[in-house]
N, C-alpha and C positions, 0 to 999 in steps of 0.2 A: 446566546453566547455573545458577549460584548467585549471586544478587544479593540481599543483605539489603534488605528493604523491608517496609513495613507493607502488609497486604492492603488492597485497594481497598474503599472504603466508598461510592463513588459509585453510586447505584442505576441511573442511566442507563447507565453503562459496564458494570455487572454484567449488565444485561439485553440487551446486544449480542451478536451473533456475533463471535468473534475467531479469526483464523487462528493455527494452532499448528505447521504443518509442511506440506511438499510431499508429496502422496500417494505419488508415485513413490519417495520415500525411506523410506517406512514398510514395515518387514518384518512381515508378518502374524504374529500370535501372539507377537511380541516386544515388550517394554516399551520405549517411548520416553518420555522425560521432558523437559519444558521448563518455563519459568516464564511465567506470565501474570498480569498485574495484581497482582504482588507475591506470588503463591503458586505452588507447584510443582503441575504438572498432568501426568498421564501419559496416553498414548494408544497405540492400536494399530489394526490391522484384524483382524476376526474371520475365521473360516474361509470366510465368504461374501463377504469383501472389504468388509464394512461397517465404518465407523469406530466406535470405542469410546473414550470419554474418561472419566477419573475423577480426583478429587483424589489427588495422588501419595501412595503408601504408601512410607515410608522403607525398608521391608523388600524392596521391589521395585527391584532395581538396573536401570539402563539396559541394555537388550539381553537381559535374562534372559527365559525363557519366561513368558508370562502365567499358565500353568497352575500356576506355583509358589505362587500365593497367591490367595485369594478377592478379587475386585474389589468394593469397596464405594464408596459415595458417587459413583455414576455421574452423569455430566454429559450434557447434550444434545450430540449430535455429528452433523455432516453432512460429506459429501465433495462439494465443489463447486469448480469452476474450478481443478482440479488441486491443491487444497489441502484439508486438514482444518480444520474450524472447530468451536469449542465455546463454551460460555457457562456462567457461574456462576449465572445467574438464569433468567428466563423470556424467551428470545429470540423474535423474530417467527417465524411459521410458515415463512416463506420468506426466503432471502437476496435481496439485490438482483439484478436481472437483468443479463446481458450477452448480448444477442441474437447478437452475432458469434460467441460460443462455439459456437453450433449450426450455423454455416455450414460445410458439408462440405469446402470447399477451403481453409479456414484452417489455418495452422500454429499449433498451440496447445501451449504448454508453460510449465511453471514454469521461471523463468530464474535461480534462485539466491536464497538467503536470506542477508542481510547484517546483522550486528549494528552498531548505531550508538548512541553516547552522546548521545541527544536524546529529546525527547518525540514521541509519535505525531502530535500536531497540528503540531509544527514540520516533521516530515517531509512531511506532506500539504501544508502551506503552501509549502515549497520546491518541491514537484512542480508546483505551480500557477504558478510564477514564470518567465515568459519572459525577464525582464530580465537574468537572470544568464547566459544562453546564450553570448554572445560572450566572456565573461570566464572562465567556469568550463569550458565545453565548446568551447573555441576550436578552429576548424578542423573541427568535427563538427556541432554544433547551432547554432553561431553564429560570427561573425567580424567584427572591426572593419573598416570603419566602419559596418557594418549593425547598429546598436545600438538603433534606435528600436522601442519597443513601440507599434504603432498602436492606435487606438481600437477597443475591442471591447465586446461586450455580456455582462452577467452577471446571472443571475436565480435565484430559488428556484422550482423547477418545481412542478407540481401533485402530483408524487410526493414532494415535499419533499426534493429534491436540489439541490445547487449546480451550475449549468450555465453555462459561459462559451462563447460562440459568436462567430463572425466574428474569430477570432484568427488572425493571420498573422505569420510571421517568416521571414527569409531564412536558409537553412541550407546550408552547404557539403556536408554528408553527412547527410541527414535520417534515413536508415536504412541498414542494411547493404547493401541491394539498390540503393542510389542510385549513379548513375554520374556525376552532375554536381550542382552547387549548384542550389537552387530555392527559390522562395517557397512555404513550406509552410503549408497550412491546418491549423488546430488547433481541436479542441473539448475543453474540460476538463469533467470531471464528478466530483462528490464524492457518491457514493450512500450513504455510511456515514461516520460521524465520523472513522474511522481508515483510510479507503480513498480513494485518488485514482486517477482514470483520465484518459488522454488519447487522443484520436483524431486521427490525423494523416495527411496525404496518403501513400498507398502508392505508392512510386516505380514498381513494376511495372505498376500500374493506377491512374492519377491520378483515376479516377472513384470509387475506393473508399478507405476509411480503415483504416489499421492501428489496432489497439486495444492499448494498453499500460497496465498498472496496477501499483500497489504496494499490497499488502495488509499493513497495518502491525500487527504484534503488539506490544502494550504489555507488555514484560517488567516494567518498573516505570514510574513517572511520567516518569523521565528516562533510560530505556534501552529500546531497541526492537530488533526484528528486522524488517527490511523484506523481504517476500516478493515477488519480481518475477514478473510474469505477462505473457505475450505472446500475442497473437491476431493473427497476421500474414498479409498477402497476399504471400507469398514462397515460391515453390516451388523455388528454386534453392539457397539457403543451407542449410548443415547446422545441426542442432540446436545443436551445439557452438559454431558461429560466431555464431548468434543470441544464445545465452546470454552468450558472451564480450563481444559488442558491448554488450549491455544492462548487464552487470556493469561494463564500463569506464566507461559513462556514470554509473552510480550511484556507482562508486568515486571519481569526480571530485567528486560531491556530498558524499560522506561527511565529508571534513575541513571543508567549509563548515558543514555541519550541526553538527558537534561543537564548532565554535568560536562558535556563536551563544549569546549570553547575554541573558536567562536561557534555560535549556533548555526550560522549560515556556513555552507560548505565552500571552502576555498578550492577553486578549480585550477589554479596555477600548479604545474607539476612540481615546483620546488617548495610549495607552501607547507607541506607536511611530509615527513620522512617516510617513504614507502618501504615495505619489505616484500618478499616473494608472495606472502599470503594476501597482499593487497592488489594483486593483478586485476581483479574485477573492479575494485574501486578506482584504480588508475584509468582503466578503460571507460568506466562510467563518467568520470570527470571530463575526459577528453570528448566523450560523446555529447555531454551537456554543452561544452564549449562549442562544438561543431554545430549543434542545434541553435545556438545563440540564446540559450536560457539565461536570464538575468535574475529571476525571482527566486530567492532562497539561497543564492550563491554569492560568493565574493569573486567578482570577475578577475581574470588573469591580470588585467592592467592594474588592479588595485594592489 
């Protein structure tokens, strides 16, 4: 994936963990190369299945054996939530938590990686937006005349995450396992500047919540790969069907994201006119500003 861009100089972004690929798609001992924050990075799994990442060596072609050259300039690397993560700086000791990942009866899978011409913050903001459901995901996540976004709560938690609760929306087909329309309960969570999660009523067991996430890889400031992740209460659908359903939803979002101007997210409160449904977006923008994130945003001073 070659996209000419200047390397990132944002110290906050450089010290984050970033997703670079689905673990199941990595062939151990073979070079895999992608782009992250404007620079090429290579990765693989070693003989013990542990992730290895390094700044890309032009002499190492994608797919060639790692043994063909000495790996230098190694980067931090972890395998978590079905994906490999790396960092150019000094990332936290631990990635954010997803408790549902450890529940034994969950269907857990990487659900496809999709390139989009937008910034990582724009992708996260779109993920938080319930207002577009009836218009972009018609007949699935929303339908007219059920267009109202009812009042909900949003806060910054003690763990310094954005959390929106008491979210509800009528959905004709809330999940692949749904058999009828229902008022769906939502919780939105942003545990990382470029990661968005939602928890929604699981049709097979309304007492529990499905967990769905996008782990956003910033290829450049205005180009991303969205890695979809599912943690579902669904024992009947096939992996293929679950992935197809999620990719269909994200595929409907892609042209919307690619037509948003500007591609980078303005974080000044006066930059774009907010409405009540945008409470999560407003809080997310403030949170990014407080974190000092500069990559993928238009700073308030601009």
